[in-house]
VOSE-790908 format. One record per residue (C-alpha): residue in one letter; x, y, z. Coordinates in nm, 4 decimals. Each point is the difference from the previous one (the first is absolute). Example, Ala and Ser with C-alpha at 12.3 -4.5 7.8 and 13.67 -1.06 7.14 Angstrom:
2
<site r="A" x="1.2300" y="-0.4500" z="0.7800"/>
<site r="S" x="0.1370" y="0.3440" z="-0.0660"/>
# end
This chain:
64
<site r="M" x="-0.7172" y="-1.0622" z="-0.0677"/>
<site r="K" x="0.3403" y="-0.0786" z="0.1483"/>
<site r="F" x="0.2505" y="0.2834" z="0.0331"/>
<site r="S" x="0.3784" y="-0.0467" z="0.0039"/>
<site r="I" x="0.2973" y="0.2238" z="0.0666"/>
<site r="G" x="0.1101" y="0.1757" z="-0.3185"/>
<site r="D" x="-0.3437" y="0.0044" z="-0.1643"/>
<site r="R" x="-0.0914" y="0.3301" z="-0.1648"/>
<site r="I" x="-0.3408" y="0.1628" z="0.0331"/>
<site r="L" x="-0.1649" y="0.2854" z="-0.1857"/>
<site r="T" x="-0.2616" y="0.1738" z="0.2140"/>
<site r="K" x="-0.3190" y="0.1712" z="-0.1131"/>
<site r="K" x="0.1000" y="0.3293" z="0.1632"/>
<site r="P" x="0.3532" y="0.1448" z="-0.0168"/>
<site r="H" x="0.2176" y="0.0697" z="0.3027"/>
<site r="A" x="0.0588" y="0.3654" z="0.0950"/>
<site r="C" x="0.3239" y="-0.0035" z="-0.2053"/>
<site r="G" x="-0.2043" y="-0.0727" z="-0.3141"/>
<site r="K" x="0.0983" y="-0.3636" z="-0.0584"/>
<site r="N" x="-0.2386" y="-0.2946" z="0.0439"/>
<site r="E" x="0.2582" y="-0.2825" z="-0.0114"/>
<site r="W" x="0.0898" y="-0.1853" z="0.3210"/>
<site r="V" x="0.2147" y="-0.3016" z="0.0884"/>
<site r="I" x="-0.0743" y="-0.2446" z="0.2836"/>
<site r="V" x="0.2848" y="-0.0074" z="0.2525"/>
<site r="R" x="-0.1647" y="-0.1962" z="0.2860"/>
<site r="T" x="-0.2892" y="-0.2430" z="0.0301"/>
<site r="G" x="-0.1906" y="-0.1386" z="0.2948"/>
<site r="A" x="-0.3173" y="0.1148" z="0.1742"/>
<site r="D" x="0.0636" y="0.3387" z="-0.1612"/>
<site r="I" x="0.1800" y="0.0792" z="-0.3243"/>
<site r="K" x="0.2818" y="0.2562" z="-0.0129"/>
<site r="L" x="0.0172" y="0.1933" z="-0.3271"/>
<site r="K" x="0.2779" y="0.2283" z="-0.1243"/>
<site r="C" x="-0.0672" y="0.2720" z="-0.2584"/>
<site r="C" x="0.2181" y="-0.0527" z="-0.3070"/>
<site r="N" x="0.0478" y="0.3753" z="-0.0444"/>
<site r="C" x="0.0682" y="0.1525" z="0.3434"/>
<site r="D" x="0.0730" y="-0.3144" z="0.2131"/>
<site r="H" x="-0.2777" y="0.0870" z="0.2488"/>
<site r="T" x="-0.1252" y="-0.3120" z="0.1828"/>
<site r="V" x="-0.3489" y="-0.0794" z="0.1282"/>
<site r="F" x="-0.1680" y="-0.2933" z="0.1744"/>
<site r="V" x="-0.3414" y="-0.1088" z="-0.1299"/>
<site r="S" x="-0.2228" y="-0.2939" z="0.0838"/>
<site r="I" x="-0.0552" y="-0.2680" z="-0.2623"/>
<site r="D" x="-0.3651" y="0.1041" z="-0.0376"/>
<site r="Q" x="0.1014" y="0.3653" z="-0.0565"/>
<site r="L" x="0.2620" y="-0.1044" z="-0.2535"/>
<site r="K" x="-0.2488" y="-0.2050" z="-0.2017"/>
<site r="K" x="-0.2205" y="0.3114" z="-0.0323"/>
<site r="M" x="0.2957" y="0.2204" z="-0.1042"/>
<site r="I" x="0.1342" y="-0.2216" z="-0.2813"/>
<site r="K" x="-0.0415" y="0.1001" z="-0.3624"/>
<site r="S" x="0.2677" y="-0.2353" z="-0.1406"/>
<site r="Y" x="0.2128" y="-0.2697" z="0.1607"/>
<site r="Y" x="0.3392" y="-0.1178" z="-0.1298"/>
<site r="P" x="0.1511" y="-0.3007" z="0.1809"/>
<site r="A" x="0.3755" y="-0.0037" z="0.0578"/>
<site r="D" x="0.2021" y="-0.1960" z="-0.2516"/>
<site r="S" x="0.0439" y="-0.3402" z="0.1659"/>
<site r="S" x="0.2466" y="-0.1318" z="-0.2598"/>
<site r="N" x="0.2913" y="0.1559" z="0.1954"/>
<site r="E" x="-0.0580" y="-0.2196" z="0.3054"/>
# end
């Protein structure tokens, strides 16, 4: 699975703020995620991210 900046992810477990929706803000060896509710950011490895994902919504590429 290829991840891009702007993609939205729903995780299996919610963040401490109660929301389980994240947006990808950086890609590379690690992925930087930002919580859509409280703007908290975390770095996770690609393998960790694949285990966390419940749903994956790619960014709308028609605006490019």
